[in-house]
N, C-alpha and C positions, 0 to 999 in steps of 0.2 A: 382799527379793527369792522368798524361798519363796512369799510370796503369789499374787505373781505370775507365778511357775512353776506354782503349781496354777491360774491361772484361763487359762494358755499351755495346758497339758492339758487342761481342761476345753473350751477353744474349739476345740482338734483335735478331739476326740471326740465332740462338738456335728456339730462340720463334716464327718463321716464321713457324716451319714442326712442332709443338706442338699447335699453332693456327689455321695455317689451319685444321689439325689434327681432333681437337676439332671440326673447322665449318663442315666440312662434317660429322663427327660423330653424329651430331643434323639434316644433312639432311640424314643419313642413317635412325635414331630413325623416319623418319616420313615416310619412306619408306618401315619399317618393316613393323609397326604396320596400313600401309594401307593394305601388302601384307599377314600378319601373325598375325594367332590370338593369342590374349594375354598369352594363355599356354605354347607354341613354342615361343613368346621373353622370357619364364620366363626362360626354360630350358638354350636358346643360353648367357641369363643374367650369369645362374649358370657357365655353362662351361667358360665363358670367364671370372671369379670371381676367376675360378681356375687355367688360364692359366698364371694371376698375380702373385698367389701366387706361384706356381710351377717354373715362373722364375726368381722368390726369393731365391728359393730352389736351383735349377740348376748353378745360376752367383754366386750366396751364396756370395757378396760382392767381389767378383774378381776385377771387373772395379777399386773401389776404392784401394784395394790392389797394382795395377798393377799401380796403378797412384802414390802411394807413392814409390814402387822399383823403378819404372822406374826411378823417380827426384834424386833416395838416390843412385841408382848405376848406372847411366848414361851409362846405354846399352841398348841391345836390348835382354838379359837374362828372365829379367821381362816379356815381351810381348811373349817370347816365351812356359814360364813356363806354366802363366797364362791361356792363348788361350787352350792349352792342356790339363788343368785341366779343366777348363769350357766343352770343346770337351768332355772330357771322360764323364761323372758325365753328362752332357743334352744328348748322347747318350745312358747311361746306363737307365737314366730316360724314355725318352722316347720308348726305348724298352719294359722299365717295365707297361709302359700303352697303349702300342699297346698289351701286349700279354695277358694282365689283363684285357681289356680294361670292359669286363662286371664286374667285381667286381668295379673298377673305376666308370664305367658311374651307379653303383646304388648309391654307396658312394655319388656322385657331383649332381647327376639330382635326387634321392629319389626313390620310389614307381612306380612313373611314366617311368621309363628305363622298355625300348623294343628292340627288335633286330632290331630294324632302328636305332637307338643309337649307337650303336656298330659302325658306318660309324663315327659321331660324336668325338668319342671316338679318333680313327685312327687317324685323321685329326687333335685335340687335339696336339694326339702326335709328327704328323709334324709338327706342328708351334711354338709347346713350342723348338724343334729340330732346327729349321731356325733361331729363334729369340734367343736360347741360345749360336747358333756358330757363331750370327752377331757381341753377345754382344762385348766382347774384341775387335774385328777389326773395331767397332762403338768406341768405347773408345781409342781408338789410334789415331782416327781422333780429336779428341778431346783436347789429350795431345801435340798433335802435331797442334794447334792452327790453327785448317785448317776446322773451323765450315761452310762454305758454302759447303764444298763436303759435310758434316754431313747432312747438310738442306735440298739439294741439293735430296740424296739419300732417305731422308727418303720420302720429296715429290713427290717423285717420283711414289713411294711403293704405298702413299695414294691415288697418283689419279688413276694410275692404278687400286685400289684395287675398286672405286666407280665406276671406269668404267666395269670392270668384274662385280658389282652386279649391274648394270643396265641393262648389257647385260643377265646375268643371269635370272632376275627374272621379266623384263621390256619386254624388247627387243623381247629373242628369246622364251616366251609363248607367246606373239603376234604374231608374225611368227607362229610359230608351229602350232596354234589351229586357223588362221586369214588366209584372200585371200589376203592382198596385202602382196608385197613381195614375192612371191609363187615360184618364182625360186630360191628364198635363203633355202627353205625350207629341200631339201637332205641335204647340209652345217650342216643346225642348229641343222637334226635329229643326225648328229656325232659328235655335240657338247654338245645336250643338250638332258639329260633326264625328264619327266614330272613326273616321281616320286618322283623327289627329290624336296625339298622346302628347308628348315633353312640348310641341308647341303651344300646349294651355298653363304649360308654366310661367313661359313667356307672355302671353295673352292675357293674361290674368295681373301677371305685373304693369305689363303696357295698361291698360285699363283702370290698373285703381291709381298710377299715376296722373292720371288723366283727370281726375279728381284734386290736382294739385293748383291747375290751372282758374277757377273759381274761388278755392281757398287763396290763393295768391291775387285776387284782381287785383285790389287796393294797389297792391306792388306794383304791378301789370300797369295801372291802367296812367299812374305817376309819372312810367318810365316815358323818356323820350329820345328815339330811335338818332343819336348823334354821336360825331365822334370828334372832339375839341382837339384841334394840334395841341397846345399849349399844356394841354393834359396828358394827352397818349403818348407823347413822344418820351415826359419823365417815367409814363404807368408804364410801359413798352419793356424801358430801361430797367426798372424795378423789379419784373416780373419775371424778363426771360429766363434766369437766373433758378428762379422758383419750378420753372417748365421743367429743366433736368433735375433735379433737384429731385421732384416729386417723381419720378421716373423713375432716375438712381434710391432713394426712399421704397418704393415698389420692389425694387428688384430686392432691396438688403429686403423685406420683411417676408419675402416667397421664396427665395430662391433657399433658403435649407430644404421646403419641402419638395423641392424638384432635386437637389444631388443627393440627399441621401438615399435613394435607387441605384444611385451610379458610384459614391463615394464611400457609401458604410463598405462595412466587411461583412453585414447579415445583408446588405443587399436591399432588394423590393421586398423580402419576406415583412420588412418592420415600418415602410415609409405608411403604410396603414397604420400602424400600433402609433408611430409616432402624427401624422397629420390627426390623427384621432385627438392624441393625448393632449396636442398644440388648442385645441378646442377650449379643455378645461382652464384655459388661461384667458381667458374671451373676457372674461371679467373685468380682468384689469384693465383689457383695451375697450373694454365699453368706459370704465372711469375713467380712464385719457381721452378716451374721446366727446365724451360728457363735460370735460374740462374743458380739452380746447375748444367746443363750442364757444363756452362761457369765458374762456382764458383771453381768446385772442382780439376780441374786443373791449375787452377790460385793459385790457396791456397798452393798446392804442390808446383809451377816453383816457388813461393815466399819467400819460408819458410826459405832459407839458406838466403834474403836479414836480415842485421841487423834492417833494419827498416821495417818487417816485421808485428810485431803486431801494429804499429802505423796505420797501411795500413790496417789490417784485422778492423781496427777499422770505419774507415774511411767508410770501405765497407759496415758494416753494417746499421751504419748512411744514407748515403743513399739508400741502399735499403731498412728499415723501412719507409724512405719520400716518396720513390716511391710506396711502397704497401699501407699509407695511401690515396696521389693519387688516386690510382686504386681503392681502397675502398670506399673512397667517389666519385667519378666520376659513381663507379655503381649503390650505392645505391641510391645517390639523382632521381636517373632516371631509377629507377627500376618500376617504376608504368607503362613509356611504353616499356622496355625493356623484360617484364616478359610476356606477351602475346604474344611476337614473341615465343619464345621458349617454352613458356607451356601456348598451346591453349585454353583448359577446366578450367573454370572458378572458378571447383573449386577445380585447383591445386596449384590457387594465392592465396591461403586466411593465408597463412603464410609467407609471404614477408619481415615481419618484420625481421624475422628471417637471412636472407641474410648478411646484416651487423655484427653480431655476427661469422658469421659460416666462413667469409673471415678475421674478428679479428680473430679467433682461427688458420685460417690458416698462415696467416702474423708471428703468433708468432709462427707455425711452422720454418716457415723462417729466424726467429732471432735463433733459435733452430740450423738449419743446419751451420749458422754462428758462432754461439758461440761453435762449436762439431769439429769445426777441431781441436781443440787442442791436441784430445785423437788420430787424426788421427795421426800427422805429430810427436805425440811423444812416435808413438805405443803402447798405454795402447787404443785398441781398445774394451775392456773387459769393460771398464766403460762406452760405448755405448749403453751396454746390459740391466746396471743398470738404468741406464737415460731412457730409453726406458719401462722397466719394471715399474718404476716411473708412465710415461705416462700411462699403460696399465691399473695398478691399478686403479691410480685416476680416469682413462674413468670408470671403472668398477663401484666405490664406486657412484660417482656423476650420472650415467645412473641411477643405482638401485634406490638411494635416491631422487633421483630428477624430474621422469619420471612419479611415480607415483602421484604427486604433481603437476605440472606445465604443465605435458603435453611434446610435444616435445622442446616447448624451452629447456628442461633442457638439454635434449641431445646437444644443441646448447652449449648452458654454458659449458658443459661436456668436450666439445673439446676445449673452452678457458683453461681451470682449467689442462686439462691434459697435450699441449702446453706448458702452464706454469710454472707447476711441471717442466717440463723437462731441462724448459732454465733456471729455477732459480736455478736446482739442478746441472746441466752443469758449467753455469758460476761460481757459488763457489769453488766446485771443480777444474775446471781446473785453479784459480789465486792460486793454487799453485805450478802447473807444467808448466803454459805459462800465464804469467801473459800479460794483454793486455787491454790498457788504453778507453775500450769500456767509454763512455758519453752517461749513460742514461736517466739525467734528461734533458736532451736538446727534448730526444727522449718520455718521458712520458708528455713532454707539447706536441707537436704533437698531440700525440697521445688521448689527453683530449680535444685539441680546431677540432681536426678533425669529434671526435665520437659525440659531443657536434651538432655538424653541423648537421649530415647527424640524431642523434636524432629529430632536429629542423624540419629537410625537411620532418620529415612523419606528420608534426602536421599545416608546414605554406606552402601555395601554392599560387595560383593565379587560379582565376573563370574560366580566359579565358586557354583553355588547351595550346594554342599556345605559348602564352606566358609563361608560365606552364611551356612548355618544353623547352623554346630558356632562360628561366630563368637557369636554370638545367643544361642543358649543357653549359653555359657560368660561374656558377661558379666554378666548378673544372681549368676550363683554368686562371681566374682571383686567382685561388690560388693558382694554380701552378707558374704563376708570381712573386707572392708576396714571395712564401718560394724560388724562384731562386734567386730574389735578396736578400734574408735575407743571402739565405748561401753564395752565391757570396760576400756580405758585412762580413763575415765573415772569410772567404778563405784571403783575403784581409786584412783585421786585422790580420792573423798571419801571413802572407809574412810580412808582417813592423814589428812585434814584432821580428822575426827571425834575 
């Protein structure tokens, strides 16, 4: 249990930066929608979507590959090789985007692209460059079990980003056009250009990310740019399937937001409702992201232990229980949580989708747990197969369900696609690395928790204060009951042994 406690502790630490980043993102959404027009924010969304995809390409699964080869070879060669390859690819991609900014701008932004957007593409190239260069050094912190340093560096960059955006979007414009703090106008004039607007979102992001270089100085100083052929060839063989897997995974996770407007019976009008409702399921993704930061190096470090399969089974067991508790806590309190994030009533018409979306993302977390076998057995090509299964399932489910039941079909498609990936991965993995997962108790937990969630949409108190109090207390009571039940099982297993 000591290993699981360590994993849980590291997951909580990694979650700090993720949760803070999400909270600030919601704050920035309010700031941006106050300062900018809807079409301008559309450009920002398109560009950041492309940044996410490009980062998958430039890192091409090398973080996972670095974990695998570092734990297998027990040296620094994998770090030098992985970082060098990612550095070279990132630099080339950033230079290509910068050189052909017009072409990429027209592809990403579309017909609204103008000469004004050239600068945005240059900034996007620079952001990709910094994020790519820091990817492997951040991975090194994870494999060295330094979650506090990882989280601290991320939080510093996040805080710097919001401070810079407040300066560029609120403080500097107020000083340059107002009469107060007139003595600062000459200084502001050197730092602020009134002709720029959404560019400052990217400028702030770029400047805050530059802080990562001194924060990761130790990791860069110990880095030696070299390509060891004996290490590089097996690393590339291991990682290349992960590139396509990452791209296909991005397609699975984001396709629904695109096809809602095209395939749903109610069309474009509900796309905004769906995408905004989807954000309420972000807590599950934050939990999964934090878990993944901690779990990948944990799984690789434990792989040589003969008890590793049993440990992996316990990890999945408690991960699912935690995920269900989180799903319950958010779902039963959704009526008062939703207005905090979705200010307009028209965006709160599909709150019933939240538990379905969160359950689908929980299944994605199950897949992350189960899929460790092909990474440990150097059979990453299977990751591509499973992701393609998920992609096909997502496409067919959306195509068949959206015209018939609207945006509920996309939420169901998320569940079906990740369920298909998990089932295929589990049954294939049993041949290569048997893990004693106990799915029956987890299925029982899932049925009970989802039944409570469903009941919460129909049962409530007339008094709003009493209703909120009950919904806040319910997850706590369930947590206590589950803890006592699981503790009793652990004691029984110890006695039997």
